[in-house]
C-alpha positions in Angstrom: -12.8 -12.9 16.3 -16.4 -14.0 17.1 -17.7 -12.9 13.7 -14.8 -14.0 11.6 -15.3 -15.9 8.3 -14.5 -19.6 8.6 -14.1 -21.6 5.4 -13.2 -25.2 4.6 -10.6 -26.2 2.1 -13.5 -27.0 -0.3 -14.9 -23.5 0.2 -11.5 -22.1 -0.5 -11.0 -24.1 -3.7 -14.5 -23.2 -4.9 -13.8 -19.5 -4.6 -10.4 -19.8 -6.4 -12.0 -21.8 -9.2 -15.4 -20.0 -9.6 -15.1 -16.4 -8.3 -13.7 -13.5 -10.4 -10.1 -12.6 -9.6 -10.0 -8.8 -9.5 -6.5 -8.2 -8.2 -3.1 -9.9 -7.5 0.0 -8.5 -5.9 3.0 -9.6 -3.9 0.8 -10.2 -0.8 -2.0 -12.3 -2.3 -4.9 -12.6 -4.7 -8.3 -10.8 -4.3 -11.6 -12.4 -5.5 -14.9 -10.7 -5.8 -17.5 -12.6 -3.7 -20.5 -10.4 -4.3 -22.5 -8.0 -2.3 -19.6 -5.4 -2.5 -17.3 -7.8 -0.7 -13.9 -9.3 -1.7 -11.8 -12.0 -0.1 -8.1 -11.6 -0.2 -6.1 -14.8 0.2 -2.4 -14.5 1.0 0.1 -16.4 -1.1 1.1 -19.9 0.1 4.7 -19.0 -0.7 4.8 -16.9 2.5 5.0 -20.2 4.4 8.1 -22.4 4.0 8.8 -25.7 5.6 11.9 -27.9 5.2 12.0 -31.3 6.9 15.3 -32.9 7.8 15.2 -36.5 9.3 18.8 -37.3 10.0 21.9 -35.2 11.1 25.2 -35.4 9.2 27.9 -36.2 11.8 31.7 -35.9 11.4 34.2 -38.4 13.0 33.8 -36.6 16.4 30.0 -36.9 16.3 29.4 -33.2 15.6 26.5 -32.3 13.4 28.0 -30.7 10.3 24.7 -30.3 8.3 24.4 -26.9 6.7 22.4 -24.6 9.0 20.3 -23.6 6.0 19.0 -27.1 5.8 17.7 -27.2 9.3 14.0 -27.8 9.8 12.1 -24.5 10.1 8.8 -23.0 9.5 8.5 -19.3 9.0 5.3 -17.4 8.5 5.8 -13.8 7.3 3.5 -11.2 8.8 1.9 -9.6 5.8 0.2 -6.9 7.9 2.8 -4.7 9.6 1.4 -3.9 13.1 3.5 -2.7 16.1 1.8 -2.4 19.5 2.5 0.4 22.0 5.6 -1.4 23.2 7.0 -1.6 19.7 6.4 -5.4 19.4 5.5 -6.7 15.9 2.3 -8.7 16.1 1.6 -12.0 14.5 -0.5 -12.0 11.3 -3.7 -13.0 13.1 -3.4 -10.4 15.9 -2.2 -7.8 13.4 -5.3 -8.2 11.3 -7.6 -8.2 14.3 -6.1 -4.9 15.6 -6.1 -3.3 12.2 -9.8 -4.1 11.8 -10.5 -2.6 15.2 -8.9 0.7 14.1 -11.7 1.4 11.7 -13.6 3.1 14.5 -11.1 5.9 14.3 -11.1 6.2 10.5 -14.0 7.7 8.5 -12.4 8.5 5.1 -10.9 5.2 4.2 -12.0 1.5 4.5 -9.7 -0.8 6.4 -9.9 -4.6 6.3 -13.4 -5.6 7.4 -13.0 -9.2 8.6 -10.6 -12.1 9.2 -10.7 -15.2 7.0 -9.8 -18.7 8.3 -9.5 -21.7 6.2 -9.6 -24.9 8.2 -9.0 -22.8 11.3 -5.9 -21.2 9.9 -5.6 -17.5 9.0 -5.5 -17.3 5.3 -6.6 -13.7 4.5 -9.1 -11.0 5.1 -12.4 -9.6 3.8 -12.2 -6.2 2.0 -14.8 -3.8 0.7 -15.2 -3.9 -3.1 -14.3 -0.5 -4.7 -15.7 0.4 -8.1 -13.1 2.4 -10.0 -12.0 3.7 -13.4 -8.4 2.6 -12.9 -5.3 3.4 -11.0 -4.7 6.8 -9.4 -2.4 7.8 -12.2 -5.3 7.9 -14.6 -5.8 11.4 -13.0 -3.0 12.6 -15.3 -5.4 12.6 -18.2 -7.9 15.0 -16.6 -7.8 18.8 -16.7 -5.7 20.5 -14.0 -8.6 21.7 -11.8 -9.9 18.1 -11.5 -6.4 16.8 -10.8 -6.1 19.4 -8.0 -9.4 18.4 -6.5 -8.3 14.7 -6.5 -5.0 15.6 -4.9 -6.7 17.7 -2.2 -8.9 14.8 -1.3 -6.0 12.5 -1.3 -4.1 14.7 1.1 -7.0 14.8 3.5 -7.3 11.0 3.5 -3.6 10.4 4.0 -3.5 12.9 6.8 -6.3 11.2 8.7 -4.5 7.9 8.5 -1.1 9.3 9.6 -2.8 11.3 12.4 -4.0 7.9 13.7 -0.6 6.3 13.3 -1.5 4.3 10.2 1.2 4.8 7.7 0.6 4.1 3.9 4.2 3.9 2.8 3.8 3.2 -0.9 0.9 5.2 -2.2 2.8 6.1 -5.4 3.2 2.5 -6.5 2.0 1.8 -10.0 2.2 -0.8 -12.7 5.5 -0.6 -14.6 4.0 -1.5 -18.0 0.7 0.4 -17.8 1.0 3.2 -15.3 -2.8 4.0 -15.2 -3.7 0.3 -14.6 -5.3 -1.0 -11.4 -2.6 -3.7 -11.3 -0.1 -3.0 -8.6 -1.7 0.3 -7.7 -2.4 1.0 -4.0 -4.8 3.8 -4.8 -7.7 3.6 -7.3 -9.7 6.4 -8.9 -13.3 5.8 -7.9 -16.4 6.3 -10.0 -17.1 9.4 -7.9 -13.7 10.8 -9.1 -12.2 10.5 -5.6 -9.0 8.5 -4.7 -9.7 5.2 -2.9 -6.9 3.7 -0.8 -6.7 -0.1 -1.1 -4.4 -2.8 0.1 -4.6 -1.4 3.7 -4.0 -4.8 5.0 -0.7 -5.5 3.3 2.9 -4.7 3.9 2.6 -1.3 2.1 0.8 0.0 5.2 2.2 0.1 8.7 -0.1 0.2 11.8 1.4 1.5 14.9 0.1 2.5 18.3 2.5 5.4 18.7 4.0 8.1 16.5 6.8 7.1 14.2 8.9 9.8 12.5 10.5 7.1 10.2 7.2 5.8 9.0 5.7 9.2 8.6 8.7 10.2 6.5 8.3 7.1 4.3 4.6 7.9 3.8 5.2 11.6 3.1 7.9 10.9 0.5 5.7 8.5 -1.4 2.8 11.0 -1.2 5.1 13.8 -2.4 6.0 11.8 -5.5 2.3 11.0 -6.2 1.1 14.6 -5.9 3.9 16.1 -7.9 3.6 13.5 -10.7 -0.1 14.0 -11.0 0.1 17.8 -11.0 3.1 18.2 -13.3 2.8 15.0 -15.4 6.6 14.5 -14.8 8.0 11.1 -13.9 10.1 12.0 -10.9 11.2 8.4 -10.4 13.1 8.4 -13.6 16.9 8.9 -13.5 17.7 12.3 -14.9 21.0 13.9 -15.7 22.0 17.1 -13.9 21.1 19.2 -16.9 17.7 17.5 -17.2 17.1 18.0 -13.5 17.9 21.7 -13.7 15.5 22.0 -16.7 12.7 20.3 -14.7 13.2 22.6 -11.7 13.0 25.7 -14.0 9.9 24.2 -15.6 8.2 23.8 -12.3 9.3 27.2 -11.1 7.8 28.8 -14.3 4.4 27.3 -13.2 4.4 29.5 -10.1 6.2 27.2 -7.6 8.9 28.7 -5.5 12.5 27.4 -5.6 12.3 26.8 -1.9 9.5 24.3 -2.2 11.1 22.7 -5.3 14.4 22.2 -3.4 12.7 20.9 -0.3 10.8 18.4 -2.5 14.0 17.1 -4.0 16.1 17.3 -0.8 13.6 15.8 1.7 9.8 16.1 1.4 7.0 18.6 1.6 4.6 18.6 4.6 0.8 18.7 4.2 0.6 22.5 4.3 3.3 22.8 1.7 1.7 20.3 -0.6 -1.6 22.2 -0.4 0.4 25.4 -1.2 1.7 23.7 -4.3 -1.8 22.8 -5.4 -3.1 26.3 -4.7 -0.2 28.0 -6.6 0.3 25.7 -9.6 -1.0 27.5 -12.7 0.0 25.4 -15.6 -2.9 24.3 -17.8 -1.9 21.1 -19.5 -3.9 19.3 -22.1 -3.4 15.8 -23.1 
């Protein structure tokens, strides 16, 4: 990219040692640079190199060294991007193509630039998002506000999926503190609107064609998120049959049909059905 960000190793070390770390996940570490910009550097552990100098030969001259010890270098593609032919692109090209897709997206911010360190792709630039916390902080707000947040979330996810960008893990949350920003892929902005983040990582798949499989993965995750925010029930927990039947009755008593409840459990609800849930749900919970 002509306008890409090129850093030296010294620049890279300076940022790691002097800039505020605002996020860390399985993909990499995010630093706040200033001027509403963040740099995300991918973990070095994604690259593995093993050097073998000599083979081990048996009496017949056959190399019997364990194949796992052979020299190799594997660079995992953090960004999932498949072109129109279904070919998975390299990290560099995947990020370039993902950045270009912003022209089609108006409700979410995709990666904004590519970062090279000593001419090697090391990460991407992201827009800094001010927030209260993770999306599950919504659970502490009155039901009308939760509904509005969920309505806005559905609109944003639909725009992405309509453009073959599939956020497949929007319901991710921190295991210790579920309202924390840590490990969350959606934040609750200061304007009380959901903000999708980590749209460069492996939790988002970019395709140049429709994928029923990736749409299903995205919708199932969105289903969990919407239902957990609206009902304040942890649907990812393992329940007994008796507990599950009680939960179904509880949701039904809040004006949701058995058909929609069963479809949620058996497969997933589409956008119209999720909106129907939000319109119908009458429970007024207080925390």
